[in-house]
Structures are given as C-alpha cells and as structure tokens.
N, C-alpha and C positions, 0 to 999 in steps of 0.2 A: 194512470197518468202516462202520456207519451213523453219520452225524454230524448234529448240529443246530446251525443258526445262529439267532441272535436279531437281527432287524432292527428298528431304532427310527427311523422317520422323524419329522421335526419336524411340528407340527400345522398344516400348510398343505397345501392339496389338491394343488398341483403337486408338492411333495416326496413326498406320499403316492403320487401316481400313478406317479412315477418308481420308487420303492421297490418297489411291487407289481410293476411291469413287470420289474424286475431279479430279483425273487424267482422270478417265473414262468420267466424264462430260466435261472436257476441250476438249478432242479429238473428243467427239461427236458433239461439236458445231464449230469446226474449222478443216477443212480437210488438212490444211497446217501445222498442229501442230503435233509433236511427242514428247514423253515424256520417259525419263529414271528415274525410281524409284530406288534409291540406298538404300538398306535395310541393316541396321546393325544387324547382326545375332548373337545370343548366343545359344550355345548348339544345333546347326543344327535344330533349330525349324522353321526357315523361310520358308522351303519348304512347309510344311503343312499349314502355315499361308497363303502363296500365293495361294495354291490350293483352300483353303476355300474362299478367298477374290475375286479371279478372276475366276468366274464360267464361263464367256465367254471370250474367247481370243480376244485380240485386237492387230493386228500386229503394231500398232503405239505407244504401251506402252511396254517398256522393263523393265526387273528387274535384277539388278545387286546386288549380295549378297556380302557384306563386312564382314569377319569374325571378330567378336567382342571378340574373345577368348572363352575359356571353360566355364567361369562363369560370369554372369551379375554382375556389381558392386552393392552393396547393400545400397548405399547412393546416393542421387541426385547429390551432388557435385562430388562424385567419378565418377558418370556416365558422368558428364560434362567433367571432366579431361580425362576420357577414350575416349569420342568422339573426343576431341581435338587431342588425340594421333593417331586417325584413319585418320587424314587429309591426310597424304601422300597416303594411300590406295585409298581414294576417288579421290585424284588428278590423281593417275594412271588410275583409272576406267574412268575418264572423258577424259583424254588425248587420250584414245583409240577411243573415239567417235569424236574427233576433228582431221580433216586431211585437211590442206589447199590445198592439191593437188587434192582433190576430190570435184569438184563444184557441184556434184550431191547429196552430203550430206547436210542434214538440217544445217542451221546456228545456232550455239549455242547462245541462246538468254538470258539465265540467270538461276539462281538457286532459287528454292523455298524451304527455309529451315524451319524445325519445330521450334517451340518456344523454344525447348531444344537442338537444334543443331546450335545455332547461331555462333559457332566457324567456321562453314563451310562457312561463309561469306568470311573468309580469302582466301578459295580456289577459290571462285567466283572472288575475286579481282585479284588473280594470272592469271585467264583466261580473265581478262578484261571485265567481263560481270556483270550486275546488280544483286543484290540479292533482293528477296522478302520473306516476313515472312508468314508462315501459322500458324495462331493462332487457336488452336483446342477448346479453351474455349470461353467464351462469350465477347462481346464488352464492357460490363459494367466493368468487372474485369480488362480488358486490360486498360481501361480509368483510373481505380483506380491505377494500377501499374504504368502507365506513369506519373500520377499525383504525386504520392509519390516519384518517381525518381526525378521529377522536383523540389519538395520541399526539398528533400534530398540534391540536388546539390546546392541549395541556401544557405544552412547552412553547417557548418563544420561536418565532420563525427563524431566528439566527442560530439557534442551537440545535434544531431538528435537521439533521443531515444524514442522508442514506447513501451518498456517494462514496465510492471507494470500497464497495462491499462485494466486488467480483470474487475475491479470494477469501471472504470471511467465512468462518466455520460456525458463527453464531446462528441461532434459530429464534424464531419469533412465534410466540403462542398466539394463534389466530382463532378467534371464537367460532368462525364458521368452518374450521377443520378440527379433526380429532388429533392428527399428527402434527408435531411441531414443523414450522415451515422454514426451511434454510434461507437465510437472507441473500445468499449468492443466487437463489432462484427468483428473486424479486425482478419483475419486468423493468425495463430501463426507465419507464415513465416515473417510477418511484425513486430512482437513483440520480435522476437529473433534478436539481433544485428548482429550476424553472418550470419543469413539467409537473413536478410534485405539487407545486403551488397551484397550478391549473386544475389538477384533478381533485385536490382537496377543496377547492372552491366549488367544483361540480358536486362533490359529495355533500357539502353543506346545503346546497340547493335541493339535493334529493330528499334531505330531512324535512323540507318545507312541504312536501307533498302529503296527501292524505293516505297514499298507499302505493305499492310498487308491484307491478305486473312483471313476473320473472319467467323467462323461457326455460323452465326446468320442470322436473318431475320429483315428487316427494320421495319416491323410492330410490332416486338417483342422488340426491343431495340432502339426506335427512338432517345431518348436523348443521348444515348451513341454514336450512329453513327453520330449525329450532332456535338458532341465534337470531334470525330475522323476525321471530315471533315473541321476543322477550319483553315487548312493550317499550323498548328504548329506541326503536326505529319505526318508520312507517310500516304498516302491516304489509306483508308480502303475500301475493297470490301466485302460486305456482301453476301457470296456465299452459305449460308446454306438454309435449314437444310441438312447437309451432314450426312446421315445415311445409315448404311449397313443393308438393308432390304430384300435383295434377299433370297429366299428360307427360309422365316422366320418360315415356319411351320416344317422344317425338319433339319436345321442346328444344328448339335451337339446333337440331341435329341435321347436318347436311349429309351429302352422299358418302364422303369419306368417313364421317363419324358413324353412319349406318353400317358401313363395312366393319368398323371396330366392334360395334354391338353384335353384329352377326358372327364375328370371330369368337367373341366371348361365348355365344351360344354353343359353339362347337368344342369348348373346353370342358374338362371334367369339373364336377362340383368342388368349390373351395380350393381350386388349384392355382389361381392367378392372384399375384400381389399387385395392387393398384397403388401407384405413386402419383399424387396430385397435391398441389400446394397453394390452391386458392388463387384469386385474381391478382394478388401482388407477389406471389411466390416465384422467384427466379434465382438462378445459380450461376456462379462463375464457371468458366471452362474447367478449372482445377477441380472444383466440387462435383461438377458433372461427370468427370472421369473416375472419381472415387465411387460414385454411386454405380456407374457402369461396371466397374470391377467387382463390386459387391454383388450386383445382380448376376454377373457372369459366373462368379464362384458359387453362388447360392444353388444354382441349377433349377430354381423355381421358374414357372411361367410368370410373365409380367406384362402390365400395361403401364407405360411410364409417360406421364404428361410433363415434358421437359421444356422449360423456357429459360432464356437467359436473363441474368439479373439487370435491373435498370440502374443506370448511374445515379438517378434521383427519383425514387419510387413515388414521391408525392407529385412529381411533374410528369412523369412518363411511365406507363405500365411496362411490365416485362415484355420483352420481344421474343421472336422465334430465332433459334439457331438455324442458320441457312447452310451450314457445312458440317453436318454431323460426322461424316467420315473423317474429318480433320480434328474434330473436337474429341470424339470418343475413342477409346483405345483401338489400336489397329486390329481389324478383323472382328470387332465386337458385334457389329450389325449382321455380319454373315454367319457368325457362330450361333447367334440367338434368333436367327430369322424365323424358325419354326415355332419357337416357344415364347417369343416376346415382340412387343411393338413399342416403338418410340414415337409419340405423337405430340402435337401442340395442345391446343385447348381441348378439354374433355367434358362431355355432358355428364358431370359427376353423379347426379341422382340416378340417371339412367344406367350408368356403369355399376354403382353400388347395388342397384336392385338385381343385377344378374347373379344367378346361382354360382356361377364360375369363380366370383370374387371371394378369396379366402382371407385376405388381410388388406389393410389400407394404411399406407405410410402418408401422413398428412401433416400440414402445419399446425393443426390443432385449433383452428377457429371454431367457435362454439356451434355455428350452424353445421359445419362439416362433422363435428363430433356427434351432434344429435342425429344427423343422417346416417352416420356409420352405425350408431346404436340402434337406430330404427330397423335397419336391415340386418342386424345381427352380425356385423363384420368387425372383428377385433382391429385395433389401431396400434400403430407405432407413431408417436407424436414427435415431430421435428419442429419446435417452435421458431418462428422467424420474426414476429413483431407483435406489438400490442400486449394483450394479457396471456399469450400463448404459453409463456413459460409456466405461469400458474396453472393453466389447464393441463399441461403435461404432468406437473406434480399431482394434481388432483386426480387425474385419471390413472396414473401409474401407481403412485405411492398410497394415496388416500382411499381410492375406490377399487383398485385392482382390475381396472377395465381396460388397460392398455399395456403395452410391453415397452420396455426401455430401449432407446438407442444410446443415449448418454444422460447422466444425471443433471449435469450443469452445462449451460449454454452461454457463449459470449456473443455479443453483438445483437443488433436489432435493424431490421430493414428500414424502419421508419425513424423518425426523430433524430436524423443525423448519425445513425450508427450503421452504416452500410458495410463495415468491414467484418463480415460474418466469419467466425472461426471455422476452419476446415474440419469437417468430420471425416474420419478415415474410412477406407473401405472395409477394414477389420471390424470397426464399430457397427457399420451399417449391415454387413453380412451377419454378424451376430444377432442383431435386432431382427433381421429378416427371418432367420432360421427360428427364432423364438416366436415371432408373429405367426408363422405358418404351421406351428406345431398343432395337429389336429385335435388332440385330447388334452389341451392345456387348461388350467384352471381359469385363465383369463377368457378363453373361448366360451367355456361353460357359463361363466359369470356374465359375459356379454349377451349370451342367449337368453339368460334369465331376465336381464334388464330390458332387453328388446321386447319381451313379451309384456313386461310392465309398462313400457312406453305405449304399446298398442292398447293396453287396457285403460290407460289414462285418458285416451280420446274416445272411449266407448261411453255409451249412455251410462250416467252414474259414476263415471271415472273421475279421477282427481282433477283433471283439467276442466271438465264441465262443472264439478262442484265449485272450484275456485272462481270460475267465470260467473257463476250464478250469485255467489257470495259477493263478488265484486259489484255486480249490478245492484244487489240489495243495499250495499253500503253507499253506493252512488245516490241511489234514491233517498236514503236517510239523510245524506249530506246536503241535499238541496235546501237552501235557505227558505 
C-alpha cells in the first residue's frame, strides 16, 4: 500500500533543515512512502531555502509553500497564534492531495508536526488521520518538559510557581536524567509564569500524538529514552542524528570564508579552539573584551565568530562590530595575528569538519551539539537562550561530553531577559584550558559517542531501525 505523510516544520531554518533531512531518510528506506513538506514562508525566502536543502531531487518528496505574510512575528507566542491562523491554508493544501475517486493516489496516513506547530494537530483530526510530533531538540529536555507539565497539572495554576529560583539550592528529580537537576539551572521559560503556561499547553498537545520522533541517539541519551518508553507518554523514535552535512565544504562559503578554511588547513591537528554562538548569539562590548583576554592568556590558536548583541533579538539579529580595534583590548589583534582570527558569520559545519579544530565553545543549541559530536570535537557550552541551560547541564554533568565554563547562568537573550550576566576572563580561560586538554576523559568520551553517532546512520543502525518502526506504526494506525 502506498502511503503519504504530511510534514509541517516551524518557520525556522534549523527546523526546516532537520525536517527535510528526515523526509529524505524516510523515503530512502521505504519505496511505498511519499511525503509532502508544507513550508510556512515569510518574505519569499523559502525558495532559496529549499534550493539549498534539496541538492538532489526526489520525486516522492513535494514542497508546498504557505505564505505566512510579509513579516515574521517577533515573539514565539505571536508565531504560535500566526501558525494557528494558517490552518485553513494548510487544510486547503492537503485537501488537494486527497481524492477518494483516485485509487492510484497514496493513502493519507498522518501528519508529522513540528514541536512549534502543534495547532496543526487540529487539521489532521479534520482529515481523520493520526498526528506525530517531530521534536528537534533532545530527549532529555523533552522529558523535563513533560515532567513539569505533569507536576503542573497535579497542582493548581495559582500555586505552581517557579519564579525566584535564580539562587535556589533545591534540586528536582527528573525522570529523563540520572543526576538531580538544580532548579537554578532551569531555563527562563519555566521561571516565567506566563511562558510556563505556554509551554505546559504545548506539552499537553504533545501527549495527543501517536508518537514522537526525536533528534537523538540511544547511546547518547539512554536514561531519557528509557523514560519516554514507559508507556505513559507517546512512543519515542530516536531518529538522530539528523544533520545537514551535504556540501559541507562549500555551502554559503564566500571568498573570505574560503580563506578561513584554508588557514585551518594549515594549522596542526586539534590545535584551534572555535568559538561560535549560533544565529542569535551576540555579546556586549564588555563581554567581548573578557573573551579576548581569555583567548590572549590561553595561548591557544583560535577562530572566533564574534557578533554584537542585539537590543531586541526577536526583532533584530546580532550585528557585526565595525570597530574591533576599539572594542577589543589594546594590541590584542596584533599579538594574536599569527595564531587567531576574529570573524563574523562562520560556516560552522565546514569549520567543525576541519582536523585543526580541537575544541568548540558554543551556545549549546541542539543542532550545534550534534554537529560537534558528529565530528568528535569536545565542547564548552555557554548557554544564551531557550533550553540551552538544560543542554549544558546534560552534556557536562549528566553525560560527561563537555567541559564547564560556569555551573549556573543568569539571563536569557530571548523572552525579555537581555541582561546577560558577564562571564569573567578567568572563568573563560579556565574552561578553554580544560577544553583543549588533549588526553582528557571528555575528549575520549566524545570520540566514543562520535563513532556511535556514525554507526546510528549506517544500515541496521539505531536511526534506520527507529524510522522503519515508525513507518510500520504509521501503517498500522491507518483507519
């Protein structure tokens, strides 16, 4: 029987990339499956996105673009409301694919909705097909979110309050972790009553689905996946690592970036520390100086992707410093000219693939974390927003796959918490020296997990097994 799945990613490039990668893997392992990816587009950018993501055409994957208007909403809740408003357009797009008079067409088998597109579950219900969730972050945080939602629903909304926990020494037993989780490490989204309510509502919708595809590997998060297989939550399918690695040496690389990659080719193996903080990562002048002092003192070669903090990250991305000589310590650029480079945007995958990279200082977004593990590069995580404080705890304390810069972090670039606490040069230098230690237990552990991530994508690997099981369950669930 030929079946059709509808995949709906949220309107963010990292989510779209992961969704397309998963779609390609699904059709590769099942000849009877076809997929339609419905892309919510803002400012006519999706055409170039699709071109960059789908280097090889596949006639069993189609792309339907739904116009999201001229401007993308600047707040997560506004984005959620906007996606809800697009349900009629999605309904119309799917209706064109469903024709009961055409037995030659594939059978509509279900929707796979992004973690931020749960309102599309309603559209699946209208067509009488099951919904599945695609969770682009890690299984550990998914477990934390579901656990907090469970505890929240046991108490009244008025009494459940996690605000004021910045200095708390209390710990929370989280079923997706072995180690107790310090409440001061909770991401800001749980400490704000307004945002807690939003994410609890999201978690409730997660539980409505028939299963959850998670971008992780069993060897990486065994405890979290054990919790998600207890029968009290939708079945979890560990389909990772889902990474967009095609053309890693040339995607988006201009002449200046080609020079950077060439410079890396000239450096000794594992000698360069790479600092890069994602599309939203920017720093104040004061923080940039502290990082520069740490790099200067450490003596290590470095490649530093430096951008200035945005006054409102939801409305304006980080910019470029135009006066580095004035911002950075006097003489820094001259002293480090031979062993370091300060750049703007960096082709992260192409850089991490270079043998010269010996360590990665990152914001700890899950895609960046998986990329670092894939290439066997140990990390020092500097969380800036979203779930990254949890990622830092899981990678450092729970899994021993990253080194510490600081245990607890104040501030969040998103959600109105732009006043990021300054991390001192001493703390950063200490983290750099630990990160670049060549025979450390962390480096050995990262190399072991890197091998297991590669094995997961091989024939008979955990990712293929999970995807095949998912397709089997989808077929069983057809009414």
